[in-house]
VOTOR-182401 format. One record per atom (N, C-alpha, C): residue number from 1; residue in one letter; x, y, z. Coordinates in steps of 0.001 Angstrom, whole numbers. Layout:
# residues N
- NUM;a;X;Y;Z
...
//
This chain:
# residues 166
- 1;m;-18586;64062;-24886
- 1;m;-18950;64964;-23702
- 1;m;-20430;64476;-23186
- 2;v;-21264;64103;-24080
- 2;v;-22487;63669;-23489
- 2;v;-22443;62397;-22690
- 3;l;-21592;61526;-23017
- 3;l;-21213;60126;-22237
- 3;l;-20662;60606;-20790
- 4;t;-19801;61611;-20782
- 4;t;-19174;61972;-19573
- 4;t;-20222;62526;-18551
- 5;v;-21065;63329;-19203
- 5;v;-22137;63958;-18318
- 5;v;-23064;62986;-17848
- 6;y;-23490;61990;-18784
- 6;y;-24320;60927;-18253
- 6;y;-23621;60134;-17172
- 7;l;-22416;59681;-17331
- 7;l;-21833;58870;-16282
- 7;l;-21757;59671;-14924
- 8;l;-21451;60957;-14927
- 8;l;-21384;61727;-13828
- 8;l;-22751;61754;-13091
- 9;r;-23764;62044;-13890
- 9;r;-25123;62194;-13415
- 9;r;-25587;60853;-12919
- 10;y;-25238;59644;-13580
- 10;y;-25520;58443;-13052
- 10;y;-24860;58092;-11787
- 11;s;-23658;58509;-11600
- 11;s;-22836;58401;-10490
- 11;s;-23319;59011;-9347
- 12;e;-23769;60374;-9401
- 12;e;-24384;61003;-8525
- 12;e;-25788;60382;-7933
- 13;i;-26580;60010;-8886
- 13;i;-27791;59221;-8481
- 13;i;-27386;57873;-7674
- 14;f;-26474;57139;-8022
- 14;f;-26096;56109;-7195
- 14;f;-25709;56409;-5995
- 15;i;-24821;57370;-5812
- 15;i;-24380;57909;-4403
- 15;i;-25524;58259;-3568
- 16;l;-26425;59201;-4083
- 16;l;-27616;59651;-3320
- 16;l;-28520;58541;-2950
- 17;r;-28790;57565;-3801
- 17;r;-29518;56343;-3641
- 17;r;-28972;55570;-2398
- 18;q;-27584;55371;-2390
- 18;q;-26958;54685;-1211
- 18;q;-27148;55409;11
- 19;v;-26846;56667;15
- 19;v;-26905;57539;1245
- 19;v;-28369;57403;1724
- 20;r;-29423;57667;865
- 20;r;-30849;57492;1333
- 20;r;-31086;56239;1923
- 21;e;-30601;55068;1280
- 21;e;-30981;53749;1655
- 21;e;-30217;53282;3003
- 22;y;-28953;53650;2990
- 22;y;-28131;53060;4154
- 22;y;-27705;54161;5198
- 23;g;-27860;55379;4884
- 23;g;-27572;56458;5904
- 23;g;-26252;57068;5568
- 24;i;-25536;57657;6744
- 24;i;-24351;58278;6605
- 24;i;-23226;57437;6105
- 25;l;-22323;57882;5268
- 25;l;-21256;57012;4664
- 25;l;-20270;56968;5936
- 26;w;-19564;55907;5889
- 26;w;-18576;55517;6930
- 26;w;-17133;55722;6381
- 27;e;-16150;55881;7196
- 27;e;-14694;55993;6753
- 27;e;-13967;54668;7065
- 28;m;-13546;54147;5784
- 28;m;-12955;52870;5847
- 28;m;-11594;52669;6570
- 29;k;-11329;51611;7165
- 29;k;-10061;51418;7778
- 29;k;-9624;49922;7180
- 30;k;-8445;49798;7019
- 30;k;-7820;48387;6539
- 30;k;-8443;47409;7413
- 31;e;-8328;47387;8736
- 31;e;-8909;46335;9639
- 31;e;-10302;46006;9355
- 32;d;-11023;46801;9000
- 32;d;-12551;46684;8737
- 32;d;-12711;45707;7594
- 33;l;-11842;45696;6539
- 33;l;-11905;44798;5415
- 33;l;-11664;43249;5769
- 34;i;-10736;42951;6731
- 34;i;-10260;41604;6915
- 34;i;-11434;40583;7149
- 35;g;-11387;39629;6573
- 35;g;-12423;38569;6676
- 35;g;-13117;38322;5307
- 36;k;-14216;37540;5528
- 36;k;-15058;37065;4336
- 36;k;-16192;38027;4163
- 37;w;-16658;38226;2914
- 37;w;-17750;39082;2429
- 37;w;-18547;38269;1620
- 38;k;-19873;38577;1557
- 38;k;-20819;38154;629
- 38;k;-20952;39278;-609
- 39;i;-20930;38873;-1751
- 39;i;-20959;39850;-2756
- 39;i;-22039;39589;-3699
- 40;s;-22818;40730;-4143
- 40;s;-23914;40651;-5006
- 40;s;-23425;41725;-6103
- 41;r;-23503;41381;-7374
- 41;r;-22964;42398;-8508
- 41;r;-23845;42435;-9593
- 42;e;-24149;43620;-10072
- 42;e;-24952;43772;-11265
- 42;e;-24140;44382;-12340
- 43;i;-24221;43892;-13538
- 43;i;-23481;44517;-14705
- 43;i;-24475;45066;-15811
- 44;v;-24339;46355;-16023
- 44;v;-25301;46913;-17002
- 44;v;-24431;47644;-18098
- 45;g;-25096;47798;-19237
- 45;g;-24547;48466;-20270
- 45;g;-24753;50053;-20056
- 46;m;-24172;50938;-20895
- 46;m;-24145;52257;-20550
- 46;m;-25594;52828;-21004
- 47;d;-26351;52041;-21622
- 47;d;-27776;52271;-22011
- 47;d;-28758;51783;-20944
- 48;g;-28245;51135;-19908
- 48;g;-29096;50643;-18858
- 48;g;-29472;49094;-18956
- 49;s;-29155;48521;-20197
- 49;s;-29589;47326;-20403
- 49;s;-28631;46185;-19525
- 50;s;-29112;45274;-19077
- 50;s;-28741;44233;-18220
- 50;s;-27534;43327;-18990
- 51;k;-26360;43421;-18445
- 51;k;-25291;42573;-19193
- 51;k;-24921;41236;-18233
- 52;g;-25716;41063;-17203
- 52;g;-25341;40053;-16290
- 52;g;-25416;40288;-14766
- 53;r;-25254;39318;-14007
- 53;r;-25099;39501;-12646
- 53;r;-24146;38476;-11989
- 54;m;-23675;38738;-10828
- 54;m;-22710;37920;-10186
- 54;m;-23003;37836;-8711
- 55;w;-22639;36638;-8108
- 55;w;-22872;36567;-6654
- 55;w;-21898;35395;-6162
- 56;g;-21488;35726;-4928
- 56;g;-20539;34691;-4324
- 56;g;-19822;35249;-3121
- 57;s;-18720;35155;-2929
- 57;s;-17932;35728;-1786
- 57;s;-16562;36067;-2153
- 58;g;-15831;36928;-1285
- 58;g;-14703;37612;-1414
- 58;g;-14016;37504;-57
- 59;v;-12728;37310;80
- 59;v;-11925;37320;1327
- 59;v;-10766;38258;1207
- 60;f;-10566;39092;2199
- 60;f;-9494;39924;2480
- 60;f;-8560;39281;3548
- 61;d;-7254;38966;3262
- 61;d;-6414;38466;4363
- 61;d;-5271;39290;4575
- 62;i;-4625;39159;5706
- 62;i;-3605;40046;6049
- 62;i;-2234;39480;5201
- 63;h;-1573;40358;4857
- 63;h;-234;40049;3961
- 63;h;772;40920;4560
- 64;e;2015;40695;4049
- 64;e;3113;41339;4645
- 64;e;3020;42990;4646
- 65;g;3641;43503;5853
- 65;g;3616;44974;5722
- 65;g;2202;45618;5916
- 66;n;1876;46598;5243
- 66;n;640;47252;5321
- 66;n;-272;46805;4064
- 67;q;-367;45514;3956
- 67;q;-1143;45013;2725
- 67;q;-2165;43941;3063
- 68;l;-3063;43908;2206
- 68;l;-4175;42817;2295
- 68;l;-4082;42109;877
- 69;l;-4401;40775;971
- 69;l;-4549;40054;-171
- 69;l;-5909;39831;-245
- 70;y;-6590;39891;-1622
- 70;y;-8023;39850;-1759
- 70;y;-8210;38790;-2803
- 71;q;-9110;37827;-2619
- 71;q;-9540;36997;-3764
- 71;q;-11107;36737;-3551
- 72;e;-11802;36670;-4720
- 72;e;-13127;36556;-4942
- 72;e;-13413;35398;-5818
- 73;m;-14471;34607;-5485
- 73;m;-15003;33565;-6321
- 73;m;-16606;33845;-6551
- 74;l;-17019;34115;-7627
- 74;l;-18379;34511;-7836
- 74;l;-18790;33511;-9003
- 75;y;-20242;33340;-9039
- 75;y;-20862;32809;-10156
- 75;y;-21347;33976;-10938
- 76;h;-21233;33697;-12286
- 76;h;-21471;34761;-13299
- 76;h;-22633;34318;-14252
- 77;e;-23703;35064;-14071
- 77;e;-24882;34682;-14976
- 77;e;-24813;35745;-16066
- 78;t;-24529;35366;-17335
- 78;t;-24190;36203;-18436
- 78;t;-25756;36718;-18894
- 79;e;-25669;37765;-19782
- 79;e;-26855;38212;-20465
- 79;e;-27414;37141;-21389
- 80;k;-26817;35989;-21540
- 80;k;-27193;34933;-22420
- 80;k;-27622;33710;-21641
- 81;d;-27646;33914;-20164
- 81;d;-28135;33032;-19285
- 81;d;-27023;31825;-19201
- 82;d;-25903;32117;-19598
- 82;d;-24740;31259;-19206
- 82;d;-24338;31295;-17778
- 83;l;-23971;30148;-17155
- 83;l;-23432;30449;-15696
- 83;l;-22070;29914;-15688
- 84;l;-21183;30939;-15299
- 84;l;-19672;30767;-15283
- 84;l;-19189;30939;-13940
- 85;l;-18074;30455;-13619
- 85;l;-17401;30715;-12352
- 85;l;-16152;31547;-12535
- 86;a;-16156;32660;-11854
- 86;a;-15143;33749;-11996
- 86;a;-14314;33910;-10777
- 87;k;-13024;33966;-10852
- 87;k;-11984;34179;-9828
- 87;k;-11208;35496;-10039
- 88;k;-10841;36203;-9127
- 88;k;-9977;37336;-9296
- 88;k;-9207;37437;-7990
- 89;f;-8040;37882;-8042
- 89;f;-7046;38160;-6964
- 89;f;-6326;39429;-7061
- 90;y;-6405;40163;-5954
- 90;y;-5758;41467;-6088
- 90;y;-4862;41603;-4734
- 91;r;-3987;42487;-4631
- 91;r;-3145;42807;-3396
- 91;r;-3296;44392;-3373
- 92;y;-3835;44718;-2042
- 92;y;-4184;46147;-1592
- 92;y;-3029;46531;-668
- 93;h;-2196;47655;-1127
- 93;h;-1091;48297;-465
- 93;h;-1855;49509;273
- 94;f;-1938;49560;1522
- 94;f;-2318;50799;2196
- 94;f;-1238;51751;2490
- 95;k;-1330;52996;2088
- 95;k;-334;54004;2345
- 95;k;-996;55112;3057
- 96;p;-473;56113;3628
- 96;p;-1118;57036;4359
- 96;p;-2300;57862;3745
- 97;d;-2080;58089;2416
- 97;d;-3191;58860;1655
- 97;d;-3770;58130;495
- 98;v;-3309;56877;241
- 98;v;-3866;56158;-1028
- 98;v;-3824;54650;-805
- 99;i;-4680;53884;-1388
- 99;i;-4588;52528;-1606
- 99;i;-4268;52188;-2957
- 100;s;-3014;51441;-3005
- 100;s;-2622;50971;-4439
- 100;s;-3085;49549;-4655
- 101;i;-3934;49341;-5614
- 101;i;-4491;47938;-5878
- 101;i;-3704;47397;-7004
- 102;y;-3111;46185;-6770
- 102;y;-2344;45603;-7766
- 102;y;-2928;44159;-8123
- 103;f;-2754;43866;-9394
- 103;f;-3157;42569;-9770
- 103;f;-2389;41527;-9200
- 104;y;-2953;40356;-8648
- 104;y;-2024;39323;-8121
- 104;y;-2441;38047;-8700
- 105;k;-1562;37254;-8914
- 105;k;-1571;35945;-9685
- 105;k;-1456;36111;-11151
- 106;e;-2761;36600;-11810
- 106;e;-2905;36606;-13201
- 106;e;-1926;37529;-13896
- 107;e;-1586;38811;-13228
- 107;e;-640;39741;-13807
- 107;e;137;40176;-12729
- 108;e;974;39249;-12175
- 108;e;1713;39528;-10790
- 108;e;2411;40810;-10858
- 109;g;1864;41677;-9890
- 109;g;2636;42957;-9526
- 109;g;2163;44117;-10309
- 110;r;1455;43969;-11406
- 110;r;1049;45229;-12244
- 110;r;7;45952;-11444
- 111;l;265;47218;-11329
- 111;l;-664;48215;-10680
- 111;l;-1892;48344;-11501
- 112;f;-3112;48238;-10905
- 112;f;-4325;48330;-11472
- 112;f;-4868;49670;-11290
- 113;l;-4830;50119;-10078
- 113;l;-5561;51412;-9726
- 113;l;-5143;51889;-8348
- 114;e;-5115;53331;-8373
- 114;e;-4873;53916;-7065
- 114;e;-6120;54723;-6572
- 115;l;-6364;54473;-5287
- 115;l;-7645;54963;-4691
- 115;l;-7233;55939;-3609
- 116;p;-7322;57263;-3754
- 116;p;-7063;58270;-2606
- 116;p;-7995;57961;-1565
- 117;i;-7551;57928;-219
- 117;i;-8275;57618;935
- 117;i;-9046;58998;1290
- 118;s;-10307;58822;1570
- 118;s;-11061;59920;1940
- 118;s;-12328;59358;2645
- 119;p;-12926;60182;3570
- 119;p;-14233;59719;4337
- 119;p;-15304;59740;3226
- 120;g;-16226;58747;3307
- 120;g;-17416;58715;2492
- 120;g;-16953;57991;1363
- 121;e;-17055;58778;227
- 121;e;-16661;58078;-1107
- 121;e;-15208;58188;-1615
- 122;m;-14614;57349;-1887
- 122;m;-13254;57331;-2493
- 122;m;-13372;56976;-3935
- 123;k;-12600;57806;-4790
- 123;k;-12703;57574;-6247
- 123;k;-11309;57671;-6867
- 124;g;-11162;56689;-7854
- 124;g;-9961;56701;-8612
- 124;g;-10218;56079;-9984
- 125;s;-9168;56358;-10905
- 125;s;-9407;55750;-12286
- 125;s;-8032;55418;-12790
- 126;s;-7967;54588;-13694
- 126;s;-6821;54128;-14455
- 126;s;-7114;53563;-15837
- 127;m;-6206;53502;-16664
- 127;m;-6343;52904;-17934
- 127;m;-5843;51348;-17854
- 128;c;-6609;50652;-18350
- 128;c;-6169;49153;-18503
- 128;c;-6386;48770;-19883
- 129;r;-5192;48571;-20478
- 129;r;-5071;48545;-22058
- 129;r;-5717;49688;-22603
- 130;n;-6724;49778;-23474
- 130;n;-7415;50901;-23852
- 130;n;-8714;51361;-23404
- 131;d;-9062;50689;-22268
- 131;d;-10242;50919;-21464
- 131;d;-9980;51756;-20179
- 132;c;-10899;52823;-19861
- 132;c;-10700;53504;-18764
- 132;c;-11681;52991;-17604
- 133;y;-11013;52667;-16554
- 133;y;-11785;52227;-15448
- 133;y;-11898;53289;-14250
- 134;t;-13054;53549;-13898
- 134;t;-13382;54558;-12824
- 134;t;-14037;53909;-11763
- 135;l;-13342;53973;-10502
- 135;l;-13977;53172;-9364
- 135;l;-14507;54179;-8318
- 136;a;-15663;54057;-7846
- 136;a;-16183;54778;-6713
- 136;a;-16598;53680;-5657
- 137;w;-16008;54006;-4520
- 137;w;-15958;53115;-3357
- 137;w;-16779;53811;-2235
- 138;n;-17850;53280;-1753
- 138;n;-18495;53895;-622
- 138;n;-18594;52935;522
- 139;w;-18011;53282;1746
- 139;w;-18002;52412;2867
- 139;w;-19257;52883;3535
- 140;i;-20238;51991;3874
- 140;i;-21445;52339;4409
- 140;i;-21367;52139;6024
- 141;n;-20787;51101;6518
- 141;n;-20570;50731;7800
- 141;n;-19650;49532;7833
- 142;p;-19237;49117;9049
- 142;p;-18339;48011;9144
- 142;p;-18720;46802;8487
- 143;e;-20059;46635;8305
- 143;e;-20638;45514;7773
- 143;e;-21064;45566;6242
- 144;k;-20797;46790;5636
- 144;k;-21423;46962;4319
- 144;k;-20522;47914;3477
- 145;f;-20029;47666;2278
- 145;f;-19439;48637;1477
- 145;f;-19951;48428;-49
- 146;l;-20035;49474;-851
- 146;l;-20489;49438;-2275
- 146;l;-19279;49899;-3093
- 147;t;-19144;49085;-4282
- 147;t;-18365;49673;-5294
- 147;t;-18981;49885;-6542
- 148;r;-18384;50731;-7455
- 148;r;-19079;50883;-8700
- 148;r;-17871;51409;-9748
- 149;y;-17828;50458;-10666
- 149;y;-16818;50589;-11755
- 149;y;-17698;51080;-12964
- 150;s;-17260;52131;-13493
- 150;s;-17519;52615;-14930
- 150;s;-16476;52247;-15784
- 151;i;-16874;51533;-16790
- 151;i;-15633;51118;-17797
- 151;i;-15965;51605;-19181
- 152;s;-15272;52241;-19713
- 152;s;-15611;52813;-21014
- 152;s;-14168;52608;-21909
- 153;g;-14447;52257;-23257
- 153;g;-13465;52103;-24156
- 153;g;-13693;51181;-25202
- 154;p;-12919;50829;-26012
- 154;p;-13152;49960;-27300
- 154;p;-13563;48524;-26844
- 155;s;-12862;48060;-25699
- 155;s;-13175;46619;-25437
- 155;s;-14551;46516;-24500
- 156;k;-14653;47404;-23698
- 156;k;-15762;47320;-22682
- 156;k;-16440;48690;-22663
- 157;s;-17789;48571;-22200
- 157;s;-18713;49817;-22037
- 157;s;-19723;49441;-21059
- 158;v;-19314;49324;-19829
- 158;v;-20304;48878;-18904
- 158;v;-20079;49584;-17401
- 159;i;-21185;49283;-16575
- 159;i;-21053;49770;-15357
- 159;i;-21325;48539;-14434
- 160;i;-20435;48363;-13406
- 160;i;-20543;47191;-12530
- 160;i;-20554;47654;-11202
- 161;e;-21943;47335;-10622
- 161;e;-22091;47839;-9301
- 161;e;-22154;46611;-8279
- 162;s;-21429;46710;-7222
- 162;s;-21315;45542;-6261
- 162;s;-21599;46027;-4881
- 163;e;-22226;45050;-4136
- 163;e;-22571;45346;-2731
- 163;e;-21831;44228;-1923
- 164;f;-21071;44593;-1037
- 164;f;-20273;43722;-113
- 164;f;-20974;43691;1318
- 165;s;-21334;42499;1837
- 165;s;-21872;42544;3207
- 165;s;-21340;41409;3904
- 166;r;-21571;41463;5267
- 166;r;-21253;40336;6062
- 166;r;-22445;39605;6622
//
């Protein structure tokens, strides 16, 4: 119970900090995502300790129907100062009230997470194996959005905050 309260409070602080820094939150549209984004990502433990950082780029491309394909290529500096190259691929299916995010390539077609569409912050969660992934997505303006994953479980226990900008 203490962990849940801590995550909620941390999430509220994150949102308030972003609103204070960037202003009013924007409502996301699929068309606003299309194209290339610069990504800056911080990974921290639940205790606040640094677990690494990532930087690079991601691209949203038009796919069949009401879908976008997303791929990112990031440099990952680990907490042990190793430098790795990370690639991820997802398929975003936009429906009237929800965005369904599927793994693409590595686990072809498996649903990762559903994100109810709403102005300002969108929030969704899912289980991936034995770990719970909670995503908070804040669309700041057409040139910037923020994501925050809280991951808790036996395999992982971290917070991943990302800033996407053009």
